[in-house]
C-alpha positions in Angstrom: 95.2 146.0 158.0 97.2 142.9 158.2 97.1 140.1 155.6 98.6 136.5 156.6 100.7 138.1 159.1 102.0 141.2 156.7 101.4 144.7 157.8 99.6 145.9 154.3 99.8 149.9 154.8 104.1 148.7 156.0 104.1 146.7 153.0 102.7 149.4 150.4 105.3 152.3 152.2 107.7 149.9 151.5 107.0 149.2 147.7 106.4 152.5 147.1 110.4 153.3 148.2 111.5 149.9 146.3 109.9 151.2 143.2 111.2 155.1 143.6 114.8 153.6 144.6 115.1 151.0 141.6 114.0 153.8 139.2 116.8 156.2 140.6 119.4 153.6 140.4 121.1 153.8 137.0 122.4 150.0 137.3 118.8 148.9 138.4 117.5 150.7 134.8 119.9 148.7 132.7 119.1 145.7 134.5 115.5 146.2 133.8 115.8 147.4 130.3 118.5 146.0 128.5 118.4 142.4 130.1 114.8 142.1 128.4 116.1 143.2 124.8 119.3 141.1 125.4 117.2 138.1 126.6 114.7 138.5 123.7 117.4 138.2 120.9 118.6 135.1 122.7 115.3 133.6 122.9 114.7 134.6 119.5 117.6 132.6 117.8 117.6 130.2 120.4 114.1 128.8 120.4 113.7 126.7 117.6 111.1 124.0 117.4 112.0 122.4 114.0 114.1 119.1 113.7 116.9 120.4 111.5 119.8 118.2 110.9 119.2 115.6 113.2 121.7 113.1 114.4 121.4 109.7 112.6 123.5 106.3 112.8 123.0 104.3 109.7 124.0 100.4 109.8 123.8 99.6 105.9 123.1 95.4 106.1 122.7 95.6 102.3 124.5 98.3 100.6 123.3 98.5 97.3 122.2 101.2 95.2 118.8 100.9 96.2 119.9 101.2 99.8 122.0 104.2 99.0 119.5 106.1 97.5 117.2 105.8 100.7 119.5 107.3 102.8 120.5 110.2 100.4 116.8 111.0 100.4 116.8 111.2 103.9 119.9 113.8 104.3 118.8 115.7 101.2 115.4 116.6 103.4 117.6 118.4 105.7 116.2 116.6 108.6 118.8 114.3 109.2 122.9 113.9 108.8 124.7 111.0 109.0 126.7 111.1 112.1 128.0 107.7 112.3 128.1 104.7 109.9 128.0 101.5 111.9 129.8 98.0 111.1 127.4 95.7 113.5 124.2 96.2 115.3 125.9 96.7 118.9 127.1 99.8 117.6 123.7 101.4 117.1 122.5 100.5 120.4 126.2 102.3 121.6 125.3 105.2 119.7 122.0 105.9 121.4 123.4 104.8 125.1 126.4 107.7 124.6 123.5 110.1 122.6 125.8 110.4 119.5 122.6 110.3 117.5 119.1 110.4 118.3 117.7 107.9 115.6 119.7 104.9 114.3 118.6 103.0 111.2 119.3 99.7 110.2 118.8 98.5 106.5 118.6 95.1 106.6 120.6 92.4 103.5 117.6 92.1 100.8 116.3 95.5 100.5 117.4 95.8 96.9 116.1 92.2 96.1 113.4 92.3 97.7 111.8 95.7 96.1 112.9 94.6 92.8 111.0 91.2 93.3 107.5 92.9 94.5 108.0 91.6 98.1 107.7 94.1 101.3 111.0 94.7 102.6 112.0 95.4 106.4 113.5 98.5 107.6 114.4 99.4 111.3 114.5 102.7 112.8 115.1 103.1 116.5 114.6 106.3 118.0 116.4 107.7 121.8 113.0 108.8 123.9 114.8 110.6 126.5 114.0 113.2 123.8 110.6 113.0 123.6 109.3 116.3 121.3 112.2 115.8 118.9 111.6 112.0 119.0 108.2 112.4 118.4 109.0 114.8 115.2 111.6 113.1 113.8 110.1 109.8 113.9 107.1 111.5 111.6 109.6 112.8 109.6 111.6 109.8 108.6 109.1 107.5 108.7 107.1 109.9 105.8 110.4 109.8 104.1 111.2 105.9 104.0 107.5 105.2 103.2 107.4 107.1 100.7 110.4 105.9 99.2 109.2 102.1 99.4 106.0 103.5 97.5 107.8 104.8 94.9 110.0 102.3 94.3 107.8 99.5 94.0 105.3 101.6 92.0 108.3 101.9 89.4 109.0 97.9 90.1 105.2 97.3 89.7 105.0 98.9 86.6 108.2 97.5 84.8 107.3 93.5 86.2 103.7 94.1 85.6 102.7 92.2 89.0 99.3 90.8 88.9 96.7 92.2 90.6 98.0 95.6 90.6 100.4 94.4 93.8 103.0 97.4 94.5 105.8 96.4 96.9 106.5 98.8 99.5 108.7 99.3 102.9 107.8 97.8 106.1 108.6 100.2 108.6 109.1 98.9 112.1 109.5 101.5 114.8 110.6 101.3 118.4 111.0 104.2 120.6 114.0 103.2 123.5 114.4 104.7 127.2 110.8 105.9 127.1 108.7 103.5 124.7 105.3 106.1 124.9 107.2 109.4 123.9 105.6 110.9 126.9 106.3 114.6 127.3 105.9 114.2 131.2 108.9 111.7 131.5 111.2 113.8 129.2 110.4 117.3 131.2 110.6 116.0 134.6 113.9 115.1 135.3 115.1 118.4 133.1 113.2 120.3 136.0 115.4 119.0 138.7 118.5 120.6 137.2 117.0 124.1 136.6 115.2 123.4 140.2 118.2 122.7 141.6 120.2 125.6 139.8 117.8 128.4 141.0 117.7 127.4 144.8 121.4 127.3 144.6 121.6 130.9 143.1 118.5 131.9 145.9 120.2 130.6 148.4 123.7 132.0 147.8 123.1 135.4 146.5 120.4 136.1 149.0 122.1 135.0 152.0 125.0 137.3 150.9 123.3 140.4 150.0 120.5 140.2 153.0 124.1 140.7 155.5 125.4 143.6 153.1 121.8 145.4 153.4 121.6 144.8 156.7 125.0 146.0 157.6 126.2 142.5 159.1 128.3 141.9 156.5 131.2 144.3 157.6 130.9 142.7 161.5 132.2 139.4 159.8 134.5 141.2 158.0 136.3 142.5 161.2 135.1 139.3 163.2 138.0 136.6 163.5 136.7 134.8 160.6 139.4 134.6 157.7 137.4 135.1 154.2 137.5 131.6 153.2 136.3 130.7 156.2 132.8 132.7 155.6 132.6 131.6 151.9 133.0 128.0 153.4 130.8 128.7 156.1 128.0 129.9 154.4 128.1 127.6 151.5 128.4 124.6 153.2 125.1 124.7 154.6 123.8 125.5 151.3 125.2 122.4 149.9 123.4 120.8 152.5 119.9 122.0 151.9 120.9 121.5 148.1 121.6 117.3 148.7 117.6 117.7 150.9 116.3 119.1 148.0 117.5 117.3 145.3 116.0 113.9 147.6 113.2 115.5 147.6 112.6 116.3 144.5 113.9 113.0 143.1 111.2 111.4 145.6 108.3 113.2 144.2 109.9 112.4 140.3 109.7 108.8 141.1 106.6 108.2 143.4 104.2 111.1 142.3 105.1 111.0 138.3 106.4 108.3 138.2 109.6 108.9 136.2 111.9 105.9 136.2 115.3 106.2 138.0 117.0 103.4 136.0 121.0 104.7 136.9 122.7 105.2 140.1 121.2 107.3 142.9 124.8 108.0 144.3 126.5 109.0 140.8 122.8 111.3 141.0 124.3 112.9 143.6 127.8 113.0 143.0 126.9 115.1 139.8 124.3 117.0 141.8 127.5 117.7 144.1 129.6 119.4 141.3 126.5 121.3 139.5 125.7 122.7 143.4 129.2 123.7 143.3 128.5 125.5 139.7 125.4 127.4 141.4 127.6 128.8 144.4 130.0 129.9 142.7 127.4 131.6 140.0 125.7 132.8 143.4 128.7 134.3 144.9 129.7 136.1 142.0 126.6 137.9 141.3 126.6 138.8 144.9 129.5 140.8 144.5 127.8 143.0 141.8 124.6 143.0 143.7 124.0 145.5 146.4 120.5 145.2 147.2 118.2 141.9 147.0 116.5 143.4 144.8 119.3 144.3 142.1 120.1 140.2 143.4 117.0 139.1 142.3 117.4 140.8 138.4 120.6 139.8 138.2 120.2 136.2 139.0 117.0 136.0 136.8 119.1 137.8 133.9 121.6 134.4 134.0 118.9 131.6 134.9 116.5 132.2 132.1 118.8 132.2 129.1 120.9 129.4 131.0 117.8 127.7 131.1 116.8 128.4 127.3 120.8 127.4 126.2 120.3 124.3 128.2 118.8 121.9 126.0 115.9 121.5 128.2 112.6 122.9 126.1 114.8 122.9 122.7 117.8 120.7 121.0 120.9 122.7 121.1 121.8 121.2 117.6 118.9 123.5 116.4 120.4 126.9 117.5 122.5 129.0 115.4 126.4 127.9 115.4 126.8 131.1 117.9 124.5 129.8 120.8 125.8 126.3 120.6 129.2 127.6 121.6 127.5 129.5 124.5 126.1 126.4 126.1 129.8 124.8 126.5 129.7 127.1 128.9 126.3 126.7 130.5 126.9 124.1 133.4 122.9 123.4 132.9 123.2 121.8 130.0 125.7 119.3 131.1 123.4 118.5 134.0 120.5 118.3 132.5 121.8 115.5 130.0 123.7 113.8 132.7 120.5 113.7 134.9 118.2 112.5 131.7 120.6 110.0 130.9 121.0 108.4 134.4 116.9 108.6 135.2 116.1 107.3 131.6 119.0 105.2 130.3 120.2 104.2 133.7 123.9 106.0 132.5 126.8 105.0 134.8 130.4 106.8 135.4 131.9 105.5 132.4 129.6 107.1 129.6 128.7 110.2 132.3 132.3 111.3 133.1 132.6 114.0 131.1 129.8 115.7 131.8 131.0 115.4 135.5 134.7 116.6 134.0 133.2 120.1 132.9 131.0 120.2 135.7 133.8 119.6 138.6 135.9 121.8 136.5 133.6 125.1 135.9 132.5 124.4 139.4 136.1 124.8 140.8 136.7 127.9 138.1 133.5 129.8 138.8 133.8 129.2 142.5 137.5 130.4 142.8 136.8 133.5 140.6 133.7 134.3 142.4 135.7 133.9 146.1 138.4 136.6 144.5 136.5 138.8 143.5 134.4 138.7 147.2 137.6 139.3 149.1 138.1 142.4 147.2 134.8 143.7 147.3 134.6 142.6 150.9 137.7 144.2 151.5 
């Protein structure tokens, strides 16, 4: 019996054989039963939708007791921390552009005077909309705290001054989200998906290419051929780089043309950062192939790396909300740097002057991982 060109009888025998072989393999059993436990621990600590200690850049032009009290109420809530104190308005935009803060609060001159005289006061809150989920929650928290502060302060002033008609001064809060004005989750998510797809493709193409050769017995034939180990590694990984770049072009086209995600940055910079990122994926895939003897084992090992790397990349949940230990683990996660760079290129139009740290880290990680994987590959294939 055949279905879609597959012989179901042979497929059933093969599936039964693979299951029996897996259950008899102690290494596969460790991957099957220990990996989910480890991943559950990672996910249980890392997956956190609460917005805590959100980075805030402050520009207090009033610099009075009232403005300081407003800032204290924001920080005392635990939702925000003052990451930077600006001395000019341009510093707010710079902090948001470079990703040092998610929110920027500008308190204009006359806040204390306006509230004290019964007039509404104006406060401006700028939000980095590239992280729409965090921005939405942070905006709600900040707006609630600021408005409550204005109402409480206004009520005190009204009672003291006995304003006519029960008039109560307050705060006129003006909120504007940058880079993603409508705070659409699609605009936030799609660039992050690019990073995960690129890593998945790099792992699949590299790992399975080597493991399948080992399974078929042709890897030994290549090793005894005139090809050197370095030539074999380059010959196997170079086509993967080309395929990955084609995949990037297709993914970018779908993101911009179908989902209408703005690409405000340089396409050349996107491909440059992606090239360094793909090298990381090739190195990890090659490393996985050195510890995997079968395709099934390679798949399990690959996803044992891929799922935690995706969670710890900041794609779904902010890195700042994770426990300190997991924040340190993200420092060696190439997916984190690539997701940050892709979002900045797509949504902020960031250039090399802003993204050179991410590019440098990806290049360093890629070179180190590829060198280590190549060394292990020569030893295990010898």
